[in-house]
C-alpha positions in Angstrom: 92.6 100.5 112.9 90.8 102.7 110.4 89.0 101.4 107.3 87.1 98.1 106.9 86.9 95.6 109.8 87.5 92.8 107.3 88.4 92.8 103.6 87.5 89.7 101.5 89.5 88.8 98.4 89.4 85.7 96.2 88.3 84.5 92.8 84.9 85.1 91.3 82.2 82.9 92.6 84.0 82.0 95.9 81.2 83.7 97.9 82.7 87.0 98.9 79.3 88.8 98.7 77.4 86.1 100.5 79.9 85.6 103.2 80.5 89.3 103.5 76.8 89.9 104.1 76.8 87.3 106.8 79.8 88.7 108.5 78.4 92.2 108.5 75.2 90.9 110.1 77.1 89.0 112.7 79.4 91.9 113.5 76.7 94.5 113.5 78.1 96.6 110.6 77.6 97.3 107.0 78.6 95.2 104.0 80.0 96.8 100.8 81.2 95.3 97.6 83.5 97.3 95.2 81.9 95.6 92.2 78.5 96.9 93.3 80.0 100.4 93.7 81.3 100.2 90.1 77.9 99.0 88.7 76.1 101.8 90.6 78.5 104.5 89.4 78.5 103.3 85.8 74.9 102.4 85.5 75.7 99.1 83.8 76.8 95.6 84.6 80.4 94.7 84.9 80.1 92.3 81.9 78.8 95.3 79.8 81.7 97.5 81.0 84.1 94.8 79.8 82.4 94.5 76.4 81.7 98.2 75.8 84.8 99.8 77.3 87.4 97.0 77.7 89.2 95.4 80.6 91.7 98.2 81.0 88.9 100.7 81.6 87.2 98.4 84.0 90.5 97.9 86.0 90.9 101.6 86.3 87.4 101.9 87.7 88.1 99.0 90.0 91.3 100.6 91.3 89.5 103.8 92.1 86.6 101.9 93.8 89.1 99.9 96.0 90.9 103.1 97.1 87.6 104.9 97.9 86.2 101.9 99.8 89.4 101.3 101.9 89.4 105.0 102.8 85.8 105.5 103.8 84.2 102.2 104.7 84.4 100.8 108.2 82.4 97.6 107.8 83.0 94.4 105.8 84.4 95.0 102.3 84.5 92.5 99.4 86.8 93.2 96.4 86.3 92.0 92.9 88.2 89.0 91.9 90.8 90.9 89.9 91.3 93.8 92.3 94.6 92.3 93.5 96.1 92.6 90.1 96.9 96.3 90.7 100.1 96.9 92.7 98.7 100.1 94.2 95.6 98.4 95.4 97.7 95.6 96.9 99.8 98.2 98.7 96.7 99.9 100.1 95.6 96.6 101.6 98.7 96.5 103.8 97.7 96.8 107.5 94.1 95.7 106.9 92.5 92.4 108.0 92.4 90.7 104.6 90.8 87.2 104.2 91.5 85.2 101.1 88.6 82.9 100.4 90.0 80.1 98.4 88.4 77.2 96.4 89.7 74.5 94.1 88.9 74.3 90.4 86.1 71.8 90.7 84.2 73.9 93.2 84.8 77.0 91.0 83.3 75.2 87.9 80.2 74.2 89.9 79.7 77.8 91.1 80.7 79.8 88.0 81.1 77.5 85.0 77.9 78.3 83.2 77.4 81.8 84.4 77.4 84.1 81.3 77.8 87.2 83.5 81.5 86.2 84.1 83.2 87.7 81.0 86.6 86.3 81.8 85.2 82.7 81.9 83.1 82.9 78.6 85.0 80.1 76.8 86.3 76.9 78.4 85.6 77.9 82.0 87.7 75.2 83.6 90.8 76.1 81.6 90.2 79.8 82.0 89.7 79.6 85.7 92.9 77.6 86.1 94.8 80.2 84.1 93.3 83.1 86.1 94.2 81.4 89.3 97.8 80.8 88.2 98.2 84.5 87.7 96.3 85.5 90.9 96.7 82.9 93.6 100.1 84.3 94.8 98.6 87.8 94.8 95.7 86.8 97.0 98.1 85.0 99.3 100.4 88.1 99.3 97.7 90.5 100.6 96.0 88.0 103.0 96.2 88.0 106.8 94.5 84.6 106.7 93.3 82.1 104.1 89.9 80.4 104.6 89.1 77.4 102.3 85.5 77.4 101.1 85.4 74.0 99.4 82.6 71.8 100.7 81.5 74.4 103.2 78.2 76.3 103.4 78.4 80.1 103.5 77.5 80.0 107.2 80.4 77.7 107.9 82.8 79.9 105.9 81.6 83.0 107.8 82.2 81.3 111.1 85.6 80.1 109.9 86.5 83.8 109.1 85.4 85.0 112.5 87.4 82.2 114.2 90.5 82.8 112.1 90.5 86.5 112.9 89.4 86.0 116.5 86.4 88.3 116.0 83.4 88.2 118.3 79.9 88.5 117.0 77.9 91.6 118.0 
């Protein structure tokens, strides 16, 4: 299989970057995050891109970043929380080992509720998160090979659960 060994999807704050880094270390490969790719290419934070250029512009950048990373990265890849909104990006995920890291609303509020760097959760984070998930949960599930719940688990436990679910051996 060409492309990433594992692709992590899920909502903001679920731990894709943290768990992805741990998986890369355990599997002896490189971790990459498409949000980091966008920030590096644009020279500004995602929140700034949303404010300065709008969500549509950010989503176009995200779509290009996902396509590039799926084509040329062979390690662990984390996608931004909204990457699954794009039908072309979802189609590109077919045939990849995609893990949906899930969490419930209470866990999400604990992790992201007061984080001003989350532009889509700026007002009433609990309600906003529920609405985002209503629109995205089925998309995460659609692209996922497996679903791993993160609620009440440490990042280390989540990383191990991903390895177990995919039957991958540590390097």
